[in-house]
Backbone as numpy.savetxt, mean C-alpha at the origin, in Angstrom:
# Nx Ny Nz CAx CAy CAz Cx Cy Cz
3.98 -2.24 35.01 4.97 -2.61 34.00 4.36 -2.64 32.61
3.11 -3.07 32.52 2.43 -3.12 31.22 2.31 -1.74 30.61
1.94 -0.74 31.42 1.81 0.62 30.91 3.16 1.15 30.43
4.23 0.83 31.18 5.57 1.27 30.78 5.95 0.68 29.44
5.67 -0.62 29.24 5.97 -1.28 27.98 5.16 -0.68 26.85
3.88 -0.42 27.09 3.02 0.16 26.07 3.54 1.51 25.62
3.94 2.33 26.57 4.47 3.65 26.24 5.77 3.53 25.45
6.58 2.55 25.83 7.85 2.35 25.14 7.63 1.96 23.68
6.69 1.06 23.44 6.37 0.63 22.08 5.85 1.79 21.26
4.94 2.58 21.84 4.38 3.71 21.11 5.46 4.73 20.75
6.36 4.99 21.70 7.40 5.97 21.44 8.34 5.48 20.35
8.65 4.20 20.37 9.56 3.63 19.38 8.99 3.72 17.98
7.70 3.48 17.83 7.10 3.41 16.52 6.52 4.72 16.02
6.43 5.76 16.86 6.09 7.04 16.26 5.00 7.87 16.88
3.75 7.45 16.85 2.66 8.32 17.24 2.53 8.37 18.76
3.46 9.04 19.37 3.48 9.15 20.81 4.01 10.52 21.18
3.46 11.11 22.23 3.90 12.42 22.67 3.61 12.55 24.16
4.25 13.49 24.80 4.05 13.67 26.24 2.60 14.00 26.58
1.82 14.45 25.58 0.42 14.79 25.83 -0.50 13.58 25.67
0.05 12.46 25.16 -0.77 11.26 24.97 -1.15 10.68 26.33
-2.32 10.09 26.38 -2.76 9.44 27.62 -3.13 8.00 27.31
-2.56 7.06 28.05 -2.84 5.64 27.87 -3.22 5.04 29.22
-4.09 4.01 29.26 -4.85 3.56 28.10 -6.13 4.39 27.92
-6.69 4.40 26.73 -7.96 5.07 26.49 -9.10 4.11 26.77
-10.23 4.66 27.17 -11.40 3.83 27.40 -12.05 3.50 26.07
-12.93 2.51 26.09 -13.65 2.14 24.87 -14.54 3.29 24.39
-15.04 4.09 25.33 -15.85 5.25 24.95 -15.02 6.26 24.19
-13.78 6.47 24.61 -12.88 7.40 23.94 -12.49 6.88 22.55
-12.28 5.58 22.47 -11.96 4.98 21.17 -13.14 5.13 20.22
-14.35 4.98 20.75 -15.56 5.13 19.94 -15.67 6.54 19.40
-15.27 7.53 20.18 -15.32 8.92 19.73 -14.39 9.13 18.54
-13.22 8.50 18.59 -12.27 8.60 17.48 -12.85 7.91 16.25
-13.48 6.77 16.45 -14.11 6.06 15.34 -15.17 6.93 14.67
-15.97 7.63 15.45 -17.02 8.51 14.91 -16.41 9.64 14.10
-15.31 10.21 14.60 -14.62 11.28 13.86 -14.12 10.77 12.52
-13.53 9.58 12.52 -13.00 9.01 11.28 -14.13 8.72 10.28
-15.22 8.17 10.79 -16.35 7.86 9.92 -16.89 9.12 9.26
-16.94 10.20 10.00 -17.41 11.48 9.45 -16.50 11.95 8.33
-15.19 11.81 8.52 -14.23 12.19 7.48 -14.44 11.38 6.21
-14.65 10.07 6.37 -14.86 9.20 5.22 -16.18 9.51 4.52
-17.23 9.71 5.28 -18.54 9.99 4.69 -18.52 11.32 3.92
-17.90 12.32 4.51 -17.81 13.62 3.83 -17.02 13.49 2.53
-15.98 12.67 2.54 -15.17 12.49 1.34 -15.94 11.77 0.24
-16.64 10.72 0.59 -17.44 9.97 -0.39 -18.48 10.85 -1.05
-19.05 11.77 -0.29 -20.11 12.64 -0.80 -19.59 13.93 -1.43
-18.27 14.07 -1.51 -17.69 15.28 -2.09 -17.56 15.15 -3.60
-17.23 16.26 -4.26 -17.01 16.24 -5.70 -15.63 15.67 -5.97
-15.54 14.73 -6.93 -14.29 14.06 -7.26 -13.63 13.45 -6.02
-14.34 12.55 -5.32 -13.82 11.99 -4.08 -12.66 11.02 -4.31
-11.81 10.89 -3.31 -10.72 9.91 -3.40 -11.19 8.56 -2.86
-12.22 8.57 -2.03 -12.77 7.33 -1.47 -14.08 6.99 -2.18
-14.15 5.78 -2.72 -15.36 5.32 -3.39 -16.27 4.58 -2.41
-15.66 3.74 -1.58 -16.43 3.00 -0.59 -15.49 2.52 0.53
-16.09 2.14 1.64 -15.31 1.59 2.75 -16.19 0.65 3.56
-15.54 -0.22 4.35 -16.26 -1.13 5.22 -16.12 -0.63 6.67
-17.21 -0.61 7.40 -17.20 -0.05 8.76 -16.13 -0.63 9.67
-15.85 -1.93 9.54 -14.89 -2.56 10.44 -13.49 -1.96 10.25
-13.20 -1.45 9.05 -11.90 -0.84 8.79 -11.73 0.45 9.58
-12.82 1.21 9.73 -12.77 2.45 10.49 -12.58 2.15 11.97
-13.25 1.12 12.44 -13.10 0.71 13.84 -11.65 0.29 14.12
-11.09 -0.52 13.22 -9.71 -0.96 13.40 -8.74 0.21 13.32
-9.01 1.15 12.43 -8.16 2.33 12.31 -8.16 3.12 13.61
-9.32 3.23 14.23 -9.43 3.94 15.50 -8.62 3.24 16.58
-8.60 1.93 16.57 -7.86 1.17 17.57 -6.34 1.35 17.39
-5.89 1.43 16.15 -4.47 1.68 15.91 -4.09 3.11 16.28
-4.91 4.06 15.86 -4.61 5.47 16.12 -4.57 5.78 17.61
-5.48 5.18 18.36 -5.54 5.46 19.80 -4.47 4.71 20.58
-3.86 3.69 19.95 -2.87 2.90 20.67 -3.48 1.70 21.35
-4.78 1.45 21.12 -5.42 0.26 21.68 -4.78 -1.00 21.07
-4.42 -0.91 19.80 -3.56 -1.92 19.16 -2.18 -1.29 19.08
-1.21 -1.90 19.71 0.08 -1.24 19.89 1.14 -1.64 18.89
0.92 -2.68 18.13 1.93 -3.09 17.15 1.84 -2.23 15.88
2.76 -2.48 14.95 2.74 -1.79 13.66 1.49 -2.19 12.88
1.05 -1.31 11.99 -0.08 -1.58 11.11 0.43 -1.83 9.70
-0.15 -2.79 9.00 0.24 -3.09 7.63 -0.87 -2.71 6.66
-0.49 -2.08 5.55 -1.44 -1.64 4.53 -1.07 -2.26 3.20
-2.00 -2.93 2.57 -1.79 -3.52 1.24 -2.67 -2.82 0.23
-2.06 -2.39 -0.87 -2.79 -1.64 -1.90 -2.67 -2.37 -3.24
-3.80 -2.68 -3.83 -3.83 -3.39 -5.11 -4.67 -2.64 -6.13
-4.55 -3.05 -7.38 -5.31 -2.44 -8.46 -4.74 -2.96 -9.77
-5.48 -2.75 -10.84 -5.02 -3.20 -12.15 -3.81 -2.40 -12.61
-3.18 -2.88 -13.65 -2.06 -2.16 -14.23 -2.51 -0.76 -14.65
-1.68 0.23 -14.37 -1.95 1.63 -14.73 -3.18 2.20 -14.03
-3.53 1.64 -12.89 -4.70 2.15 -12.15 -4.36 3.39 -11.33
-3.07 3.57 -11.06 -2.65 4.70 -10.23 -2.25 4.30 -8.83
-2.15 2.99 -8.57 -1.86 2.52 -7.21 -0.49 2.96 -6.71
0.51 3.00 -7.59 1.85 3.44 -7.17 1.84 4.92 -6.80
1.12 5.72 -7.57 1.01 7.15 -7.29 0.27 7.39 -5.98
-0.82 6.66 -5.78 -1.58 6.79 -4.54 -0.70 6.41 -3.35
0.03 5.32 -3.49 0.91 4.87 -2.41 1.96 5.92 -2.08
2.56 6.50 -3.11 3.59 7.52 -2.87 3.01 8.75 -2.20
1.79 9.13 -2.59 1.15 10.28 -1.95 0.86 10.01 -0.47
0.46 8.78 -0.17 0.24 8.40 1.23 1.54 8.51 2.02
2.61 7.96 1.44 3.91 7.98 2.11 4.39 9.41 2.32
4.32 10.22 1.27 4.81 11.60 1.36 4.05 12.39 2.42
2.73 12.21 2.47 1.91 12.96 3.42 2.20 12.55 4.86
2.34 11.25 5.08 2.63 10.76 6.42 4.03 11.18 6.86
4.99 11.12 5.94 6.36 11.51 6.29 6.46 13.00 6.60
5.67 13.82 5.91 5.65 15.25 6.20 5.09 15.50 7.60
4.05 14.75 7.94 3.46 14.84 9.29 4.49 14.42 10.34
5.20 13.33 10.07 6.20 12.84 11.00 7.32 13.85 11.20
7.71 14.51 10.13 8.77 15.52 10.20 8.30 16.71 11.03
7.05 17.08 10.86 6.50 18.22 11.58 6.56 18.03 13.09
6.36 16.78 13.52 6.33 16.50 14.96 7.57 15.73 15.43
8.61 15.74 14.60 9.89 15.11 14.97 9.72 13.65 15.39
8.97 12.90 14.59 8.69 11.51 14.93 9.70 10.53 14.36
10.57 11.02 13.47 11.52 10.12 12.84 10.83 9.27 11.78
11.35 8.09 11.55 10.81 7.21 10.51 9.57 6.48 11.05
8.44 6.65 10.35 7.20 6.01 10.81 6.59 5.10 9.75
7.18 5.06 8.55 6.58 4.24 7.48 7.66 3.52 6.68
7.41 2.24 6.39 8.33 1.40 5.63 7.59 0.84 4.42
8.21 0.97 3.25 7.56 0.51 2.02 8.15 -0.81 1.55
7.27 -1.73 1.19 7.66 -3.01 0.60 6.94 -3.13 -0.74
7.69 -3.05 -1.84 7.08 -3.07 -3.16 6.82 -4.50 -3.63
5.58 -4.80 -3.94 5.24 -6.13 -4.44 5.99 -6.44 -5.73
6.15 -5.47 -6.61 6.83 -5.70 -7.89 8.27 -6.18 -7.73
8.89 -5.88 -6.61 10.28 -6.31 -6.39 10.40 -7.81 -6.17
9.26 -8.49 -6.06 9.28 -9.93 -5.82 9.04 -10.74 -7.09
9.03 -10.09 -8.26 9.00 -10.86 -9.50 10.25 -11.73 -9.56
10.08 -12.94 -10.07 11.23 -13.82 -10.22 12.21 -13.26 -11.25
13.48 -13.49 -11.04 14.51 -13.09 -11.99 14.43 -13.97 -13.23
14.18 -13.36 -14.37 14.12 -14.09 -15.65 15.12 -13.49 -16.65
16.19 -12.89 -16.13 17.14 -12.17 -16.98 17.83 -13.08 -17.99
18.15 -14.30 -17.60 18.82 -15.22 -18.53 17.88 -15.60 -19.67
16.61 -15.79 -19.34 15.63 -16.12 -20.39 15.44 -14.96 -21.36
15.48 -13.73 -20.83 15.36 -12.54 -21.69 16.54 -12.47 -22.65
17.73 -12.74 -22.15 18.93 -12.74 -23.01 18.81 -13.77 -24.12
18.35 -14.96 -23.79 18.20 -16.01 -24.79 17.14 -15.64 -25.83
16.09 -14.95 -25.39 15.03 -14.55 -26.31 15.47 -13.41 -27.21
16.47 -12.66 -26.80 16.99 -11.57 -27.61 16.51 -10.20 -27.21
15.37 -10.14 -26.55 14.83 -8.85 -26.09 13.67 -9.12 -25.14
13.32 -8.09 -24.40 12.18 -8.18 -23.49 10.89 -8.39 -24.28
10.77 -7.73 -25.42 9.57 -7.85 -26.24 9.36 -9.28 -26.71
10.45 -9.94 -27.12 10.34 -11.33 -27.57 10.03 -12.26 -26.42
10.69 -12.04 -25.29 10.46 -12.88 -24.11 9.02 -12.77 -23.64
8.48 -11.55 -23.66 7.12 -11.31 -23.16 6.05 -12.00 -24.00
6.40 -12.39 -25.21 5.42 -13.08 -26.06 5.09 -14.47 -25.52
6.02 -15.04 -24.74 5.84 -16.42 -24.27 5.92 -16.55 -22.75
5.89 -15.41 -22.08 5.95 -15.46 -20.61 4.88 -14.55 -20.05
4.18 -15.03 -19.04 3.06 -14.29 -18.48 3.45 -13.62 -17.17
3.55 -12.28 -17.20 3.85 -11.52 -16.00 2.59 -11.22 -15.19
1.43 -11.53 -15.77 0.16 -11.10 -15.18 -0.56 -12.19 -14.42
0.22 -13.03 -13.75 -0.33 -14.04 -12.86 0.46 -13.99 -11.54
-0.16 -14.31 -10.43 0.55 -14.27 -9.14 1.78 -15.16 -9.10
1.77 -16.23 -9.91 2.89 -17.17 -9.91 4.17 -16.56 -10.46
4.08 -15.39 -11.08 5.27 -14.72 -11.60 6.06 -14.04 -10.49
5.50 -14.03 -9.28 6.15 -13.38 -8.14 6.37 -14.38 -7.00
7.39 -14.12 -6.22 7.69 -14.95 -5.06 6.96 -14.35 -3.85
5.66 -14.55 -3.82 4.83 -13.93 -2.79 5.04 -14.54 -1.42
5.47 -15.80 -1.38 5.77 -16.42 -0.08 6.90 -15.66 0.62
7.90 -15.25 -0.15 9.02 -14.50 0.41 8.55 -13.14 0.91
7.71 -12.48 0.12 7.18 -11.18 0.52 6.36 -11.30 1.81
5.56 -12.32 1.89 4.74 -12.55 3.08 5.62 -12.68 4.32
6.69 -13.46 4.20 7.58 -13.65 5.34 8.28 -12.36 5.73
8.62 -11.54 4.74 9.29 -10.26 5.02 8.36 -9.31 5.78
7.11 -9.26 5.39 6.16 -8.38 6.07 5.93 -8.83 7.50
5.80 -10.14 7.70 5.60 -10.65 9.05 6.80 -10.34 9.94
7.99 -10.40 9.38 9.19 -10.06 10.17 9.18 -8.59 10.56
8.82 -7.73 9.62 8.74 -6.31 9.93 7.69 -6.03 11.00
6.56 -6.73 10.93 5.52 -6.56 11.92 5.93 -7.12 13.28
6.94 -8.00 13.26 7.49 -8.56 14.50 8.66 -7.74 15.00
8.83 -6.55 14.41 9.87 -5.61 14.84 11.28 -6.09 14.50
11.40 -6.77 13.34 12.70 -7.26 12.88 13.09 -6.59 11.57
14.38 -6.32 11.39 14.87 -5.77 10.13 14.89 -6.85 9.06
14.73 -6.43 7.79 14.69 -7.36 6.66 15.47 -6.78 5.49
16.18 -7.64 4.77 16.83 -7.24 3.53 15.88 -7.56 2.37
15.39 -6.52 1.69 14.41 -6.68 0.62 15.09 -6.83 -0.74
14.41 -7.48 -1.68 14.94 -7.55 -3.05 14.63 -6.27 -3.81
15.26 -6.11 -4.97 15.00 -4.99 -5.88 14.91 -5.52 -7.29
13.78 -5.25 -7.94 13.55 -5.76 -9.30 13.73 -4.64 -10.31
14.43 -4.92 -11.39 14.67 -3.94 -12.44 13.50 -3.93 -13.42
12.74 -2.84 -13.41 11.54 -2.75 -14.25 11.83 -2.18 -15.64
13.09 -1.97 -15.96 13.43 -1.37 -17.25 13.36 -2.35 -18.41
13.23 -3.65 -18.10 13.13 -4.63 -19.17 14.15 -5.74 -19.08
15.04 -5.70 -18.10 16.03 -6.76 -17.95 15.50 -7.95 -17.17
14.48 -7.72 -16.35 13.89 -8.69 -15.41 14.90 -9.18 -14.37
15.94 -8.43 -14.13 16.91 -8.80 -13.10 16.32 -8.49 -11.72
16.48 -9.43 -10.80 16.11 -9.17 -9.41 17.36 -9.28 -8.54
17.63 -8.21 -7.81 18.77 -8.18 -6.91 18.27 -8.54 -5.51
18.66 -9.68 -5.00 18.21 -10.10 -3.68 19.05 -9.44 -2.59
18.48 -9.33 -1.40 19.16 -8.71 -0.25 19.73 -7.34 -0.62
18.92 -6.54 -1.26 19.37 -5.26 -1.84 19.13 -4.07 -0.91
17.97 -4.03 -0.26 17.59 -2.86 0.54 17.28 -3.26 1.97
17.88 -2.56 2.91 17.58 -2.82 4.33 16.27 -2.12 4.70
15.30 -2.89 5.15 14.03 -2.34 5.61 13.96 -2.47 7.12
13.67 -1.37 7.79 13.56 -1.38 9.24 12.09 -1.30 9.64
11.73 -1.96 10.73 10.33 -1.90 11.19 9.95 -0.48 11.59
8.71 -0.14 11.37 8.21 1.19 11.73 6.73 1.08 12.08
6.11 2.21 12.34 4.71 2.21 12.75 3.80 1.68 11.65
4.13 1.97 10.39 3.30 1.55 9.26 4.14 0.81 8.24
3.68 -0.36 7.82 4.29 -1.12 6.73 3.32 -1.05 5.56
3.78 -0.55 4.41 2.87 -0.35 3.28 3.40 -1.05 2.03
2.52 -1.72 1.30 2.88 -2.44 0.08 1.85 -2.17 -1.00
2.32 -2.18 -2.24 1.38 -2.03 -3.36 1.83 -2.85 -4.55
0.87 -3.25 -5.38 1.18 -4.01 -6.58 -0.06 -4.68 -7.14
0.10 -5.29 -8.29 -1.03 -5.96 -8.94 -1.63 -7.04 -8.04
-0.76 -7.81 -7.40 -1.21 -9.01 -6.69 -1.07 -8.90 -5.18
-1.06 -7.68 -4.68 -0.87 -7.46 -3.25 -2.02 -8.02 -2.42
-3.20 -8.11 -3.00 -4.35 -8.60 -2.25 -4.83 -9.97 -2.73
-3.95 -10.71 -3.43 -4.32 -12.07 -3.82 -4.27 -12.97 -2.60
-4.87 -14.14 -2.72 -5.10 -15.01 -1.57 -3.84 -15.37 -0.80
-2.72 -15.54 -1.50 -1.50 -16.01 -0.86 -0.93 -15.01 0.15
-1.23 -13.73 -0.04 -0.55 -12.71 0.77 -1.48 -11.73 1.48
-2.75 -11.72 1.13 -3.66 -10.68 1.65 -3.76 -10.67 3.18
-3.59 -11.83 3.81 -3.75 -11.89 5.26 -2.60 -11.22 6.02
-1.58 -10.77 5.29 -0.48 -10.05 5.94 -0.88 -8.61 6.27
-2.02 -8.16 5.72 -2.37 -6.75 5.81 -3.56 -6.49 6.74
-3.39 -5.49 7.58 -4.48 -5.06 8.45 -5.52 -4.28 7.67
-5.04 -3.51 6.69 -5.92 -2.68 5.87 -5.69 -2.99 4.40
-6.75 -3.43 3.74 -6.67 -3.81 2.33 -7.34 -2.71 1.50
-6.55 -2.07 0.64 -7.03 -0.96 -0.19 -6.99 -1.37 -1.66
-8.02 -0.98 -2.39 -8.08 -1.27 -3.82 -8.25 0.05 -4.58
-7.42 0.26 -5.60 -7.49 1.48 -6.41 -8.26 1.16 -7.69
-9.41 1.77 -7.85 -10.27 1.53 -9.00 -10.04 2.63 -10.04
-10.26 2.29 -11.31 -9.98 3.26 -12.37 -10.89 2.99 -13.57
-11.29 4.05 -14.25 -12.06 3.93 -15.49 -11.19 3.24 -16.54
-11.76 2.31 -17.29 -10.99 1.51 -18.24 -10.33 2.35 -19.34
-10.97 3.42 -19.76 -10.38 4.27 -20.81 -9.13 5.00 -20.32
-9.18 5.50 -19.09 -8.02 6.17 -18.50 -6.90 5.16 -18.31
-7.28 3.98 -17.83 -6.28 2.93 -17.60 -5.55 2.55 -18.89
-6.29 2.38 -19.97 -5.69 1.97 -21.23 -4.72 3.02 -21.74
-5.12 4.28 -21.65 -4.24 5.36 -22.10 -2.94 5.36 -21.30
-3.04 5.21 -19.99 -1.85 5.17 -19.15 -0.96 3.98 -19.49
-1.59 2.83 -19.73 -0.82 1.61 -20.01 0.07 1.77 -21.24
-0.49 2.31 -22.32 0.28 2.38 -23.56 1.38 3.45 -23.49
1.19 4.45 -22.68 2.27 5.41 -22.45 3.43 4.69 -21.77
3.12 3.89 -20.77 4.14 3.15 -20.02 4.79 2.08 -20.90
3.98 1.40 -21.72 4.50 0.36 -22.60 5.53 0.93 -23.56
5.26 2.12 -24.05 6.19 2.79 -24.95 7.51 3.11 -24.24
7.40 3.54 -22.99 8.60 3.87 -22.20 9.44 2.63 -21.93
8.80 1.47 -21.85 9.51 0.23 -21.55 9.93 -0.54 -22.80
9.63 0.03 -23.95 10.06 -0.58 -25.20 9.38 -1.89 -25.52
8.11 -2.03 -25.20 7.41 -3.27 -25.46 7.01 -3.43 -26.93
7.07 -2.36 -27.69 6.83 -2.44 -29.13 5.48 -3.00 -29.49
5.47 -3.84 -30.53 4.21 -4.40 -31.03 3.56 -5.37 -30.06
4.33 -5.86 -29.10 3.76 -6.81 -28.14 2.86 -6.13 -27.11
2.86 -4.79 -27.09 2.08 -4.05 -26.10 0.59 -4.40 -26.15
0.05 -4.51 -27.38 -1.37 -4.82 -27.52 -1.73 -6.16 -26.89
-0.95 -7.19 -27.20 -1.24 -8.52 -26.67 -1.03 -8.56 -25.16
-0.02 -7.81 -24.68 0.23 -7.77 -23.24 -0.94 -7.11 -22.52
-1.47 -6.03 -23.12 -2.59 -5.34 -22.49 -3.83 -6.23 -22.46
-4.09 -6.92 -23.56 -5.25 -7.81 -23.62 -5.13 -8.93 -22.60
-3.92 -9.48 -22.48 -3.70 -10.55 -21.51 -3.85 -10.02 -20.09
-3.33 -8.82 -19.85 -3.42 -8.22 -18.52 -4.88 -8.01 -18.12
-5.69 -7.60 -19.08 -7.11 -7.37 -18.81 -7.83 -8.68 -18.49
-7.48 -9.73 -19.25 -8.10 -11.04 -19.00 -7.70 -11.57 -17.62
-6.41 -11.47 -17.32 -5.92 -12.00 -16.04 -6.42 -11.15 -14.87
-6.61 -9.85 -15.10 -7.12 -8.99 -14.04 -8.51 -9.43 -13.61
-9.28 -9.90 -14.58 -10.63 -10.38 -14.29 -10.58 -11.54 -13.29
-9.51 -12.34 -13.39 -9.38 -13.52 -12.54 -8.69 -13.20 -11.22
-7.59 -12.46 -11.29 -6.72 -12.33 -10.12 -6.79 -11.00 -9.38
-7.20 -9.93 -10.06 -7.08 -8.61 -9.44 -8.43 -8.00 -9.08
-9.37 -7.98 -10.03 -10.65 -7.33 -9.77 -11.42 -7.91 -8.58
-11.31 -9.22 -8.31 -11.99 -9.75 -7.12 -11.52 -9.09 -5.82
-10.31 -8.51 -5.83 -9.79 -7.83 -4.63 -10.64 -6.63 -4.27
-11.35 -6.09 -5.25 -12.22 -4.94 -4.96 -13.28 -5.31 -3.95
-13.78 -6.53 -4.04 -14.85 -6.96 -3.15 -14.36 -7.23 -1.73
-13.12 -7.67 -1.59 -12.62 -7.97 -0.26 -11.88 -6.79 0.36
-11.69 -5.72 -0.42 -10.95 -4.56 0.09 -11.72 -3.86 1.20
-10.99 -3.34 2.17 -11.60 -2.56 3.25 -11.99 -1.17 2.76
-11.16 -0.63 1.85 -11.40 0.71 1.32 -11.13 0.69 -0.19
-12.04 1.23 -0.97 -11.85 1.35 -2.42 -11.59 2.81 -2.74
-10.46 3.06 -3.41 -10.02 4.42 -3.73 -10.15 4.68 -5.23
-10.22 5.94 -5.59 -10.29 6.34 -6.99 -8.88 6.62 -7.52
-8.54 5.92 -8.59 -7.24 6.15 -9.21 -7.23 7.36 -10.11
-8.38 7.99 -10.31 -8.48 9.16 -11.18 -8.64 10.46 -10.40
-8.72 10.37 -9.08 -8.91 11.58 -8.26 -7.67 12.46 -8.30
-7.87 13.74 -8.10 -6.76 14.69 -8.07 -5.81 14.34 -6.93
-4.50 14.39 -7.21 -3.51 14.01 -6.21 -3.57 14.90 -4.97
-3.87 16.15 -5.18 -3.97 17.05 -4.03 -5.12 16.68 -3.12
-6.20 16.14 -3.73 -7.34 15.70 -2.93 -6.96 14.58 -1.97
-6.06 13.71 -2.45 -5.58 12.63 -1.58 -4.87 13.20 -0.36
-4.03 14.17 -0.60 -3.27 14.76 0.51 -4.18 15.48 1.49
-5.19 16.17 0.97 -6.15 16.86 1.84 -6.90 15.84 2.70
-7.35 14.76 2.07 -8.08 13.72 2.79 -7.21 13.08 3.87
-5.99 12.74 3.52 -5.08 12.11 4.49 -4.77 13.04 5.65
-4.64 14.31 5.36 -4.34 15.27 6.42 -5.50 15.41 7.40
-6.71 15.17 6.94 -7.85 15.19 7.85 -7.75 14.03 8.85
-7.30 12.87 8.35 -7.11 11.73 9.25 -5.95 12.00 10.21
-4.88 12.55 9.68 -3.72 12.86 10.52 -4.05 13.92 11.57
-5.01 14.79 11.26 -5.40 15.81 12.24 -6.04 15.16 13.47
-6.68 14.01 13.28 -7.25 13.28 14.41 -6.13 12.78 15.31
-5.05 12.29 14.69 -3.88 11.84 15.44 -3.25 13.02 16.18
-3.16 14.14 15.48 -2.56 15.33 16.09 -3.35 15.78 17.33
-4.65 15.82 17.19 -5.49 16.25 18.31 -5.39 15.30 19.50
-5.26 14.01 19.19 -5.23 13.00 20.23 -3.89 12.94 20.96
-2.81 12.99 20.19 -1.48 12.73 20.76 -0.57 13.94 20.89
-0.92 15.05 20.23 0.02 16.17 20.20 -0.60 17.49 20.62
-1.76 17.44 21.22 -2.42 18.66 21.70 -2.52 18.62 23.21
-2.38 19.77 23.84 -2.48 19.84 25.28 -3.92 19.64 25.72
């Protein structure tokens, strides 16, 4: 009965095929771990790598999820400073995995939970201040307390428990409106989240894999001011950037040390897809090859 249940769970969540064999021995799992480590080492030593560093235990855990030794959904948390490229990296991960899922008719295998959607609604305060620029002069968006991380934590745990959740949606255009119970999120094989404070102490334990996107400060600054202009922050952009940098030193940069994998926010986007496809090829060989 246990084997039947295991197969049922795997089929429901995605990486399962008639060619899969369960359970795998520890020796077989070790072989997958070695393959993954080789992929990571080759990437780190390549020109313009997407991976800067990784911790060995993350590769071992990845092997256990890929082989089905761990049968529940996997959660991935991605953090980084403002304008580090974390949202782009996250989208590339999602797009690559979804393309793989489509290729093998796996259906939905990944669910996204955006950390930014958990900012508290401050729309009434913005109206009273007269504009977002005025409101931002006296309100700090760059601290974890600006977000309802307890709610996000509970939502991720529900998804990992195979339960549907209604997620909030935050308006990033400058209104600070948050629409609660806005998006239906269904459990899937992978739950992925990204944001400034995704790996802060209050929520980091929700994630099996903690990723940090690192970026050169000059590239980051250039990206920030382009975005600030798009959001109409005006003259307040300079003070917001300075505050963000100060707060990042306290709340965000320490996540680099606890991260399982550190990624480059400046790497070519195509390189990310190539790297991810190498990992997915391990899944393909294991579960979808005769």
